[in-house]
C-alpha positions as CSV (number, residue, x, y, z in Angstrom):
1,X,-32.7,-39.8,-3.6
2,X,-28.9,-39.6,-4.0
3,X,-26.6,-42.5,-2.9
4,X,-25.1,-42.0,0.5
5,X,-21.3,-41.6,0.4
6,X,-19.2,-43.9,2.7
7,X,-18.4,-42.5,6.1
8,X,-15.2,-40.5,5.9
9,X,-13.0,-42.7,8.2
10,X,-14.2,-45.9,6.7
11,X,-13.2,-44.5,3.3
12,X,-9.9,-43.3,4.7
13,X,-9.1,-46.8,6.1
14,X,-9.6,-48.3,2.7
15,X,-7.6,-45.7,0.9
16,X,-4.6,-46.2,3.2
17,X,-4.8,-49.9,3.6
18,X,-2.5,-50.8,0.7
19,X,0.4,-48.7,2.1
20,X,2.8,-49.6,4.9
21,X,4.0,-46.4,6.6
22,X,7.8,-45.9,6.7
23,X,7.5,-44.3,10.2
24,X,5.5,-44.8,13.4
25,X,1.9,-43.7,12.8
26,X,0.7,-40.3,14.1
27,X,-3.1,-39.7,13.8
28,X,-3.8,-36.1,12.8
29,X,-7.2,-37.0,11.1
30,X,-9.5,-37.9,14.0
31,X,-10.9,-34.9,16.0
32,X,-10.5,-36.7,19.4
33,X,-9.1,-34.4,22.1
34,X,-6.1,-36.0,23.7
35,X,-5.5,-33.5,26.5
36,X,-7.2,-35.6,29.1
37,X,-10.7,-35.4,30.4
38,X,-11.2,-33.3,33.6
39,X,-10.8,-35.2,36.9
40,X,-14.2,-33.8,37.8
41,X,-15.8,-36.5,35.7
42,X,-14.2,-39.5,37.6
43,X,-14.9,-37.8,41.0
44,X,-18.6,-37.2,40.2
45,X,-19.1,-40.7,38.7
46,X,-17.6,-42.2,41.9
47,X,-19.7,-40.1,44.2
48,X,-22.9,-41.1,42.4
49,X,-22.2,-44.7,41.5
50,X,-25.4,-45.9,43.3
51,X,-27.4,-44.0,40.6
52,X,-26.6,-46.9,38.2
53,X,-29.3,-48.7,40.1
54,X,-32.0,-46.6,38.5
55,X,-33.5,-46.1,35.1
56,X,-32.5,-42.6,33.9
57,X,-35.0,-40.1,32.5
58,X,-34.3,-40.1,28.7
59,X,-35.2,-36.5,28.4
60,X,-32.6,-35.5,31.0
61,X,-32.9,-35.1,34.8
62,X,-34.0,-31.7,36.0
63,X,-30.5,-31.0,37.4
64,X,-28.9,-31.6,34.0
65,X,-31.4,-29.6,32.1
66,X,-31.0,-26.7,34.5
67,X,-27.2,-26.9,34.3
68,X,-27.4,-26.7,30.5
69,X,-29.9,-23.7,30.8
70,X,-27.6,-21.8,33.1
71,X,-24.6,-22.4,31.0
72,X,-26.4,-21.1,27.9
73,X,-27.5,-18.0,29.8
74,X,-23.9,-17.3,31.0
75,X,-22.1,-18.1,27.8
76,X,-24.3,-16.2,25.4
77,X,-25.8,-13.6,27.8
78,X,-29.3,-14.7,27.1
79,X,-32.3,-13.2,28.9
80,X,-34.1,-15.2,31.6
81,X,-37.3,-15.3,29.5
82,X,-35.9,-16.9,26.3
83,X,-35.6,-20.5,27.5
84,X,-37.2,-22.8,30.0
85,X,-35.4,-26.0,31.0
86,X,-38.4,-28.3,30.9
87,X,-39.8,-27.0,27.6
88,X,-36.8,-26.0,25.5
89,X,-33.9,-28.3,26.4
90,X,-33.4,-32.0,25.8
91,X,-30.5,-34.2,26.9
92,X,-28.7,-36.2,24.2
93,X,-26.3,-39.1,24.3
94,X,-23.8,-37.1,22.3
95,X,-24.8,-34.5,19.7
96,X,-24.3,-36.9,16.8
97,X,-27.3,-38.9,18.0
98,X,-29.3,-35.7,18.1
99,X,-28.2,-34.3,14.8
100,X,-29.0,-37.7,13.2
101,X,-32.4,-38.3,14.8
102,X,-33.8,-34.8,14.7
103,X,-35.1,-35.0,11.1
104,X,-37.2,-38.0,11.8
105,X,-38.8,-36.1,14.7
106,X,-39.4,-33.0,12.6
107,X,-40.9,-34.9,9.6
108,X,-43.9,-35.6,11.8
109,X,-44.5,-31.9,12.1
110,X,-44.1,-31.1,8.4
111,X,-44.6,-34.3,6.4
112,X,-44.9,-32.7,3.0
113,X,-41.4,-31.2,3.0
114,X,-38.9,-33.0,0.8
115,X,-35.4,-31.4,1.1
116,X,-32.7,-30.7,3.6
117,X,-30.1,-27.9,3.0
118,X,-26.6,-28.8,3.9
119,X,-23.2,-27.0,3.6
120,X,-20.6,-28.7,1.5
121,X,-18.2,-29.8,3.0
122,X,-19.7,-30.8,6.3
123,X,-20.0,-33.3,9.0
124,X,-21.2,-36.6,7.4
125,X,-24.0,-37.2,9.9
126,X,-26.1,-34.4,8.3
127,X,-26.4,-36.1,4.9
128,X,-26.9,-39.5,6.6
129,X,-29.7,-38.1,8.6
130,X,-31.4,-36.9,5.4
131,X,-30.9,-40.2,3.7
132,X,-32.4,-42.3,6.4
133,X,-35.3,-39.9,7.0
134,X,-36.2,-40.3,3.3
135,X,-35.4,-36.7,2.4
136,X,-33.3,-35.3,-0.4
137,X,-30.1,-33.4,0.7
138,X,-29.3,-30.3,-1.3
139,X,-25.7,-29.1,-0.9
140,X,-24.5,-25.5,-0.9
141,X,-20.7,-25.1,-1.4
142,X,-18.9,-23.3,1.4
143,X,-16.0,-21.6,-0.5
144,X,-13.1,-19.4,0.5
145,X,-14.6,-16.4,-1.3
146,X,-17.5,-16.5,1.1
147,X,-15.4,-17.0,4.2
148,X,-16.1,-20.8,4.0
149,X,-19.8,-20.2,4.8
150,X,-22.6,-21.2,2.4
151,X,-24.3,-18.4,0.4
152,X,-27.9,-19.1,1.3
153,X,-29.1,-16.3,-1.0
154,X,-28.1,-18.5,-3.9
155,X,-30.9,-20.9,-3.0
156,X,-34.2,-19.7,-4.5
157,X,-37.3,-19.3,-2.4
158,X,-39.0,-22.4,-3.8
159,X,-36.1,-24.5,-2.5
160,X,-36.6,-23.0,1.0
161,X,-40.3,-23.5,0.8
162,X,-39.9,-27.2,0.0
163,X,-37.2,-27.8,2.6
164,X,-37.7,-29.3,6.1
165,X,-34.5,-28.1,7.7
166,X,-31.1,-26.4,7.3
167,X,-27.9,-27.7,8.9
168,X,-25.2,-25.3,9.8
169,X,-22.1,-25.8,12.0
170,X,-20.5,-22.7,13.5
171,X,-17.5,-22.6,14.0
172,X,-17.6,-24.9,11.0
173,X,-16.2,-28.4,10.7
174,X,-13.8,-28.6,8.8
175,X,-13.0,-24.9,8.0
176,X,-13.4,-23.4,11.5
177,X,-15.0,-20.1,10.4
178,X,-17.9,-18.8,12.5
179,X,-21.1,-17.2,11.3
180,X,-21.5,-13.7,12.6
181,X,-24.7,-12.2,14.1
182,X,-25.8,-10.6,10.9
183,X,-25.4,-13.8,8.9
184,X,-27.3,-15.8,11.6
185,X,-30.1,-13.2,11.8
186,X,-30.6,-13.2,8.0
187,X,-30.6,-17.0,7.7
188,X,-32.9,-17.4,10.7
189,X,-35.3,-14.8,9.4
190,X,-35.5,-16.4,6.0
191,X,-35.9,-19.8,7.4
192,X,-38.8,-18.5,9.6
193,X,-40.5,-16.9,6.6
194,X,-40.6,-20.3,4.8
195,X,-41.3,-22.5,7.8
196,X,-37.8,-24.2,7.7
197,X,-36.1,-25.5,10.8
198,X,-32.6,-24.2,11.4
199,X,-30.4,-26.9,13.0
200,X,-27.3,-25.2,14.5
201,X,-24.4,-27.5,15.3
202,X,-22.5,-25.3,17.9
203,X,-20.3,-28.0,19.4
204,X,-17.1,-26.0,18.8
205,X,-18.5,-22.7,20.0
206,X,-16.5,-22.7,23.3
207,X,-13.2,-23.4,21.4
208,X,-12.9,-19.8,20.1
209,X,-9.5,-18.4,19.2
210,X,-10.3,-14.7,19.5
211,X,-13.7,-13.2,20.2
212,X,-16.4,-15.6,21.5
213,X,-18.4,-17.1,18.7
214,X,-22.1,-16.1,18.7
215,X,-25.0,-18.5,19.0
216,X,-28.1,-18.7,16.8
217,X,-30.0,-18.3,20.2
218,X,-28.6,-14.7,20.4
219,X,-29.7,-14.1,16.8
220,X,-33.2,-15.4,17.7
221,X,-33.3,-13.1,20.7
222,X,-32.2,-10.1,18.7
223,X,-34.9,-10.8,16.0
224,X,-37.5,-11.2,18.6
225,X,-36.7,-7.8,20.1
226,X,-36.7,-6.2,16.7
227,X,-40.0,-7.7,15.7
228,X,-41.6,-7.5,19.2
229,X,-42.1,-11.3,19.3
230,X,-42.9,-13.3,22.4
231,X,-40.1,-15.5,23.7
232,X,-42.2,-18.6,22.7
233,X,-42.2,-17.5,19.1
234,X,-38.6,-16.5,18.9
235,X,-37.4,-20.1,19.0
236,X,-40.1,-21.8,17.1
237,X,-38.0,-22.8,14.0
238,X,-34.6,-23.1,15.7
239,X,-32.7,-25.9,17.5
240,X,-29.1,-25.6,18.6
241,X,-26.9,-28.5,19.6
242,X,-24.0,-28.5,22.2
243,X,-21.6,-31.1,23.4
244,X,-19.1,-31.8,26.1
245,X,-16.8,-33.8,23.7
246,X,-14.9,-30.7,22.5
247,X,-15.5,-28.1,25.2
248,X,-14.6,-30.5,28.1
249,X,-12.3,-32.9,26.1
250,X,-14.7,-35.7,27.1
251,X,-15.6,-37.5,23.8
252,X,-16.1,-40.8,25.6
253,X,-18.8,-39.3,27.9
254,X,-21.2,-39.2,25.0
255,X,-23.1,-36.3,26.5
256,X,-24.8,-33.2,24.9
257,X,-28.0,-31.4,24.6
258,X,-30.2,-29.5,22.2
259,X,-32.3,-26.4,22.9
260,X,-35.0,-24.8,20.8
261,X,-38.6,-24.2,20.1
262,X,-41.1,-25.9,22.4
263,X,-43.0,-27.7,19.7
264,X,-39.9,-29.1,18.0
265,X,-38.4,-30.2,21.3
266,X,-41.6,-31.9,22.3
267,X,-41.6,-33.8,19.0
268,X,-38.0,-34.8,19.5
269,X,-38.7,-35.8,23.1
270,X,-41.5,-38.2,21.9
271,X,-39.1,-39.8,19.5
272,X,-36.4,-40.3,22.1
273,X,-38.8,-41.6,24.7
274,X,-39.7,-44.3,22.2
275,X,-36.2,-45.4,21.1
276,X,-33.5,-43.0,22.1
277,X,-30.4,-44.0,24.1
278,X,-30.7,-43.1,27.7
279,X,-27.8,-41.4,29.4
280,X,-27.0,-43.1,32.7
281,X,-27.7,-41.0,35.8
282,X,-24.1,-40.9,37.0
283,X,-23.1,-39.5,33.5
284,X,-25.9,-37.0,33.8
285,X,-24.4,-35.9,37.1
286,X,-20.9,-35.6,35.7
287,X,-22.3,-33.7,32.7
288,X,-24.1,-31.2,34.9
289,X,-20.9,-30.7,36.9
290,X,-19.0,-29.9,33.7
291,X,-21.6,-27.4,32.4
292,X,-21.4,-25.7,35.8
293,X,-17.6,-25.4,35.8
294,X,-15.7,-23.0,33.5
295,X,-12.0,-23.2,34.4
296,X,-11.4,-26.4,32.6
297,X,-13.0,-25.0,29.4
298,X,-10.8,-22.0,29.7
299,X,-7.8,-24.2,29.9
300,X,-8.9,-26.0,26.7
301,X,-9.2,-22.7,24.9
302,X,-5.7,-21.6,25.9
303,X,-4.4,-25.0,24.9
304,X,-5.8,-24.7,21.3
305,X,-4.8,-21.1,21.0
306,X,-1.2,-22.3,21.8
307,X,-1.4,-25.1,19.2
308,X,-2.7,-22.7,16.5
309,X,0.3,-20.4,17.2
310,X,2.6,-23.4,16.8
311,X,0.9,-24.3,13.5
312,X,1.2,-20.8,12.3
313,X,5.0,-20.8,13.1
314,X,5.5,-24.0,11.1
315,X,2.9,-23.6,8.2
316,X,2.1,-19.9,8.1
317,X,3.7,-19.5,4.6
318,X,2.3,-22.7,3.2
319,X,-0.8,-24.4,1.8
320,X,-3.1,-21.4,2.3
321,X,-2.7,-21.5,6.0
322,X,-5.1,-19.3,8.0
323,X,-6.2,-19.1,11.6
324,X,-9.9,-20.0,11.9
325,X,-12.4,-18.5,14.3
326,X,-12.6,-21.6,16.4
327,X,-12.4,-25.4,16.6
328,X,-9.2,-27.4,16.4
329,X,-8.8,-28.2,12.7
330,X,-6.5,-26.9,10.0
331,X,-8.0,-26.7,6.5
332,X,-5.0,-26.8,4.1
333,X,-5.0,-26.4,0.4
334,X,-2.6,-29.0,-0.9
335,X,-3.8,-29.2,-4.5
336,X,-5.0,-32.9,-4.3
337,X,-6.1,-33.9,-0.8
338,X,-6.4,-37.6,-1.4
339,X,-3.0,-37.8,-3.1
340,X,-1.5,-35.8,-0.2
341,X,-3.0,-38.1,2.4
342,X,-1.6,-41.2,0.7
343,X,1.9,-39.6,0.5
344,X,1.9,-38.4,4.1
345,X,0.9,-41.9,5.3
346,X,3.3,-43.8,3.1
347,X,6.4,-41.6,3.7
348,X,5.8,-40.2,7.2
349,X,3.1,-42.3,8.9
350,X,0.9,-39.2,9.2
351,X,-2.8,-39.8,9.0
352,X,-4.9,-36.8,7.7
353,X,-8.3,-36.6,6.2
354,X,-8.8,-35.7,2.6
355,X,-11.3,-32.8,2.2
356,X,-13.1,-34.7,-0.5
357,X,-14.2,-37.3,2.1
358,X,-16.3,-34.5,3.7
359,X,-18.1,-33.5,0.5
360,X,-21.1,-35.2,-1.1
361,X,-22.1,-32.8,-3.8
362,X,-22.3,-33.0,-7.5
363,X,-20.9,-29.5,-8.0
364,X,-18.7,-29.0,-11.1
365,X,-15.8,-28.3,-8.8
366,X,-15.6,-30.3,-5.5
367,X,-15.2,-27.7,-2.8
368,X,-13.1,-30.1,-0.7
369,X,-10.9,-32.0,-3.1
370,X,-7.9,-29.7,-2.9
371,X,-7.8,-29.8,0.9
372,X,-6.8,-31.9,3.8
373,X,-8.2,-31.6,7.4
374,X,-5.6,-31.7,10.1
375,X,-6.7,-32.1,13.8
376,X,-4.5,-30.3,16.3
377,X,-5.3,-32.7,19.1
378,X,-1.9,-34.2,19.9
379,X,0.3,-32.9,22.7
380,X,2.8,-30.1,21.8
381,X,6.0,-32.0,21.0
382,X,4.3,-34.7,18.9
383,X,2.2,-32.1,17.1
384,X,5.3,-30.0,16.4
385,X,7.1,-33.0,15.0
386,X,4.0,-34.0,12.9
387,X,3.5,-30.6,11.4
388,X,7.2,-30.2,10.6
389,X,7.2,-33.6,8.8
390,X,3.9,-32.7,7.0
391,X,5.3,-29.5,5.6
392,X,8.6,-31.1,4.5
393,X,6.8,-34.1,2.9
394,X,4.3,-32.0,0.9
395,X,6.9,-29.5,-0.2
396,X,9.0,-32.3,-1.6
397,X,5.9,-33.8,-3.4
398,X,5.0,-32.2,-6.8
399,X,1.5,-30.7,-6.6
């Protein structure tokens, strides 16, 4: 069992603590949307305030599960037969809760499995989930030469056969690249051959910059048709996770859901009924209203498309800038991410996240150490000022 690395933002606070910034702070590290949550949330909470009088169903009220189901069908053009709300969908108090707890639920289904496969770099909750579930995380580097996606073919069959689950985020945090249908089908088919659960973190999938990013649910449906599988078998080793934090700019709502094979969802439901956080009924009402409404999500997409165009104008010739497939992060090659983060904070008051704080591997070359992650969540004028100062500061700093 490896030691668990400190949480990225705890580590960042300690790194920056000795320095007093020369200018007013501007946070470009935290991926917290600042565009304002839709008014639909407050309106719905007010209209259903009496529902705070009742215990909420931990698995999600039928109206919420059906709203999630209908959104999945619309967004990913899924057939009516692939998912059923009561069997295949489970409400979550934010996807971090689900991504963390899911391994404990799945261990009951496959107690002999020892490993969890995780991209490197990645969201820190994946490695923490493995650690606290008593499993050993194995990290596969996500490098530029592979479009910042792990090369799963590099992992031998024996590793797959001994693994309980695979985590994959698409579009990825931090690099923003999305797995295509061929990639997803190949990974899902291999996971199925070895009895491994594929855990797809798709919380950025509605923040696409060009073509809509595919879901692993579409890959499962395609494989089922190719192999003439029943719908119930198509999803048996797959769970996808979705959130309103990014799509609806509502991180404080703490609302998401997962969808997947009936046996895995049933095991997860049993765990959450025993100790999971219940989402209050008014919040479930507001969540359902958001999944049913598309115009606010479209506004969010246009907003981030505009911010990436701004970033390209300012940084397009610097630090390996590229436009990702989705999300709201820049992944910039600055030579030494931690040194750059210190300098940006000290000289400009700009808070960015060193890429090494998102890696936990023992690879000979740390796949995140040269990078910083920059969140494009500030309003336009502040973001323009921050990116301009970032470029000037780093160009004046020897690499």
